N, C-alpha and C positions, 0 to 999 in steps of 0.2 A: 665331259663332253667338250669338243672343240668349239671355238667361236666361228669356224667356217661352216656355212650351210651346205646342204647336200649338193647343190649345183656347183659351188666352188670346189668341193672335193672332186667331183667328176671332171672339172676342168683341169685340176692339178694332176689327176691320174691319166688324163688323155690330153697332152699338150697340143695335139693336132685338131682338137675339137673346134668346131665352128661356132661354138656357143657365144652369143651376144647377150650381155646382161639385160635384164628387164628394167625399164625405167618408166616413170609416168610419162605418157605421150608415145610410148612405143606401140607398134602394131605387132601382135603375136598371133600364133596359130594355136588353137586348142588341139593338142595332139590326139585327143580321144575322138572328138567330133569333126575336126577338120575346119571348122569355121574360124574366120579371122576376127580378132577383138582389138579394141583400143584400150590400153591400160590407163585407167583414170585415177587410180590411187594405190599406193603401196601402204598397206595397213600397218606394217611394222610388227605384225603379230604372226604367231604360228598357227598352222591349220587346226591344231587341237585346242586353240584358244578362241577361235572365231566361230560364233554360232550363226547358222542360217535360220533366221526366224521362221520363214515359210515352211521349212522342212522339220524344224524342231531338233536339229542335230548340228554338230560342228562340221566345218569344212573337211576335217580329217575323216569323220564318220561317213560323210557323203562321197568321199573319194578314197576308199580303202586301199586302192592300188598305189597310192602315193604316200611318202613319208609324213608322219604326224607332225614333225617339226618343220615342214616346209613353210616358207614365208607366204603370206596370202596377199593377192592382188585383186582389186576390184576392177572389173572390165565391163565393157559394153560391146556387143557384136557390131561390126561395121555395117552389116546389113540393116541394123535397127536405127542407124543414125540418118535422119532425114536429109535430103539433098541440101537444104538451106543451112544445115549445120556441118556438113561433111568436111569442109575445108577450113574450119575455124580452129583456133588455138585449143589445145586440150583442156585448158582451164574453162574456156567458154563452153566447150562440149560438156564438161562435167557439170557446169552450172545449168545448162539446158536440161541435162539428165535429171537433176534434182527438181528443177522447176516444172518439168513436164512429166515427171514420174515414169521415165523410161526404165525399162527393166535392166538391171545390172547384175553381175554375177561375181561371186568370190571364187577364185581359183588358187589351188596350191601351185607354187612356182614350177614344180616339175611337170605339171600338166600343160605348161605354156612354152612355146618355142618362138623366140623373137624372129619376126620377119623383117622388120625395119626398126632402126633405133628411134625414129620419131615419125609422127603422123605426116609431116610435110614431105618426107622422102617418098611416101607412097601415094601422093595425091593423084598423079597420072596413072599409077598402077591400079588404083581403085576403079578408075574409069574404064580401063581395059578389061578388068576382071568382071565388070558389071555389078559391082557392089556399091 
């Protein structure tokens, strides 16, 4: 098996791709549901290794349409971030998330499409979108 993940292979096979890598602090779109999320953690683990306790299954089992070896990212939906936290640094938002028990989700990388490389880039966009 290659060291390249599925997304990197897609980019190599399609050099005209508009793919932007996911990073902590990026805003991404859930390609299945359409909602926008803030990436708060790169787990460094594969979908078949990360268990979703509430469901009693792995990220891969909960997302069978995506590769088992996709990298997993922890995210929070932008619509769930209260106004007072909306324009804070991603580390502060992640801290607020843990302190206030906000709901976070584990996504396989292929299910996310980067909208903006970091949260600061979309501050005004969020206001226009009503999120």
